[in-house]
N, C-alpha and C positions, 0 to 999 in steps of 0.2 A: 219438269220438262218444259221446253220452250213452246209457247203457243203464239203463233203469228196470225194477226188479223187477216182473214180472207183465204187462209190455207187450210184445206181439208186433208188430213193425213192419208185417208184411203186414196184420195186423188193423187197424192205424191207417190204412193206405191204404184198406182197405175201409170203414172208418168214415167217412172224408171223402167218398168217392164215394157210398156208400150214403146218407149223411146228406143230400147234395145231392139225390139222386133222390127220397128220401122227403119231404124238406121241401117240394118243389114238386110233389108228387103231389096227386091229388084228396083232399079231406078225408075222413077215415074217418067212418063213421056214429056212432062214439062217440069220446070223447077219447083221443088218443094219449099214449104215455108214452115218454120218453127217460131212460135211466139211464146216466150218464157217457158221453154222446154215442151210446149204442147204442139204436136204435129197438127197442122191445119188440114185435116183429111178432106174437108169440103172445099178447100181453096188452094188452087195452084197459081203460081206466078207465071207471067209471060214476059219475055225480054224482047223489046222492040227498039232496034237501032241503039243498043247499049243502055236503055233505060228499063228497069224492072217495074212491071205493073202488077197490081193485085186487085181483086174485087173490092169495091168500096165497102161492102159489108164486113169484110175481114178486119177493117180498121177498128171495129168495136171490140175485137178480141184483144187489142193492145191496151185499151182503157175505155171507160164509159164515155161515149160521145153522143151529143145531141146531133142528129143528122136530119137534114131537110132536103128533099129532092123536088125540084121544079121540073115536071115532066115536059112542060111546054117549051122551056128554054134549055132543057137538059143541063140544069145547073145544080150542083151539089154544094151544100153549106154544112160544115162540121164545126162544132164548138165543144171544147172539153170543159171539165169542171173548173179549171182556172180561168176560163173566159177566152182562151186563144181561139180565134175564128179563122177558118180556111174556106175559101170559096173557089171552086173550079167549075169549068164548063166543058162539056164534051166538044172536042174539035177545036178548042181554044187553047193556045199556048201560054196564056196569061193566067197566073194564079194570084189570088189576093190573100195575104196573111196579115191579119190585124190591120187592114186598110192599106197595106204596103204591097204594091204589085211586083211580081217577079215573072221572068220568062222561062218557060219550060223548054227543054230540048225536044220533047215529044208531048202532044196534048193527050188528055184523057180520051178514051174511046169506048165503044160498046161492042162486046164480043159474046156470042152465045147467050144474049139476054142479060149479061152482067156489065155493069159500068166499071171499067178498069182505070185505076188511078195510080200515079207514080208513088211507089212504096217508100223508097228511101226519103224523099222530100217530106212526105207526110209523117212518117215515123220519127224522123229527126226533129220535125217541128213540134212534135209532142214529146220531145226529150227522151227518145229511145236510142239504144245502141243498135246499129244495123251492120251486118257483115255478110259477105257473099263467099260461099265455099264452092269454087269452080269445080273441084274434084268430085264433090257429091251433088253438084247442081242444086244447092240448097241455100236459102236465105234465112238468116237468124235475126229475129227482131226481139230485143230484150229491154225490159224496163223493170228495174228492181223495185220491189215493194219497200217503201220508206221505213216501215216498222221493222221489216226484216233487216235492212241495212243498219238501223239503229241498234238492233240486238247484236249484230255481228261486231259493230265498232265500239260498243259500250265497254268501258273499263270495268263496269260492275258485272258484266257477263262472265260466267264461269267458262272454263275450257270446254265443257260439254255443251253449254248453251251456244258458244261461238261455233262449234262444229255442227250443231243442229242447224244453225242459220246458214252455214256454208253449204251444206248439202241441199238446201232448198233454193239456192241462188240460180238464176238463169244461166244457161251454158251456151257457149258457141264454140265452133270448131273450124279449123282450116285444113284438117287432115283428110286423107282419102278414106273411103269406106273399106273396112275389112269384113271378111265373111267367115263365119264359123260353120264348117261342114260336119262337125261332130253332132250326133243326136243329143238332144237335151237330157240332162241328168237331174231331174227335179227342178224346182224353182228357187233354190237358195241364192241369196245374194250376200255380198261381203263388202264392208267398208274397212279401209286401212288408213290410219293417220300416223304420220311421223310423231314420235313421242313428244308430248308437251306442246304440239303445234296445232293451229286451226286455220292455216292459210293454204293448205293443199291436202289432197286425199286421192286414194285409189278406190275405184268402184269396180267390182267384179260380178258378172252375171253369166252363169254357165261357164264357157271357156273363153270369154272375152273379158279383158281388163282394160280400164281407162285410167288415165292420170290427169287430174285437174288442178289448176292453181288459180287463186284469186288475183284479179288484176289490181293495178296500183290505186285506182280511185274507188275500188269496192263497188263497182256497178255490175260486174258479171264475172263468171268463172270461165276459163278457157281450157278446152281439152288440148293438152300438149303432147300426149302419147297414148297409143292404144296397141294392143297385141292380142294375138290368138294363142291360147295355151293348149298343150296336149299332155296327157299323163306320160310319165316316163315308165319304161318297162323295168321289172326287177333286174338288177345287175347291169342296167344300161349305163354306159360311160357317157355322161353328158358334160359338155364344156360348161364351166361355171358362168361363162358369159351368156349362156343361153337359158339361164334360170333366174328366178327371183328368190332371194333368200327367205322371204316371209311367206312364200307359197311352195314349200317343199313337195317333191313328187311331181312337179310339173315343169315343162320346158317351153320356151318361146319358139313358135314355128313361123310366125310372121309378125311384123310390127310396122307401125307408122309413127312418124314424129321422132323427137329426140328422147331417148330413154332417160328418165331421171336418175342422176347419180347420187342415190341416197344410201347411207350406211348407218342406220340408226334403228333403235328399237321401234316396233310398230304397235300401236294400239289397234286392236281388231274388233269388229262386230260381225258375227256370223248369224244371219237372219234367215229364218224359215217361214216365209209368208203363209204356206198352206197349213201350218200348225200354230202359227202366231207365237213364236218364241224367238229369243235372241240369247246367245251366250257371247261373252266378251272377255278380253284379257290382253296380254302382251305377247309379242313374238320378238325374241332377241335376234341379233345379227347372225347367229348361228342357225336360225330357223327353229329354235326351241319355243314351243307354244305353252303359255301358262294361262289356263282358264281361271278367271278371277270373279266371274259373276254369271248369273243366269236369271232371265226374267220370262215369265210365261203368263201368269194371271193378269188379265186386263192389259196385256201388251198391245200397243198401237204402233204400227210400222210407219216411218222408220225411227221411232224414239231411240235416242242414245242414252247411255248411262255413264256416270263417272267411273273411270278405271281406278280401282284402289291403288294408292301409292303414287299415281301420276300427278305431276304438277305442271302448271302452265309456264311456258318459256316465253321470253320476249322475242317478238318477231319483227 
């Protein structure tokens, strides 16, 4: 199984579950921030005349930074491991990046005892991807781990290793928030991958399903579609356009984004976190599921396993 430096598997599980809970919670009074899939519960953004600001301490969640604060001059100096230096001063629209001066549209300021700094400029200076979701009032700041990226891109990686790397990638979304009004039915979660492929996947938790695709430069994964599902009643006549062939017995009652037009066998992983087991196999285009494996002893979420008989396709 893939082991990526700096990633703790139990943390990944919490990331998935916590992300689902927070994504569908009530909107915060100020914009929310996600850094590499982690919700910044202690840090909210503020938008001032079109510029998004975040507390300076939050910048250390993006990557390790040496930070020096001069309280007398209200000057902040940040230096990353590669030696990139940024100097800002409260109330001053000039920022210095590696001895080169630039003019900010809005200067840093202090609010509620916190020094607020321009998020996009600093994040992009430290080579992060930054995107704004106006529908969710959420900022996504992503910087892929280089070891993770290498594992995904390596020709020596197996199909399973590439998929494991894929599901650990930072995610961003431009879609609106959907809400699941149904009561939770356990804590099971599911991954579905098009047969032989590792560039896209579905993730399902409770009655919410998401579809993700890798971007062209392999720096982050984008949520392109999501939907709320509901069980179909016995004998209910359901339009095939309102169903997913690989999840029989459920219908789509609400969706956002462009539904992927896939018609291929799906490799699936059915994971039960509370009992720490996974079973996996294939689902054909008629919805027939074939269970091909089961792991329980020493299982670590969300480890994936090779699907017997499945081979890697060129993408």
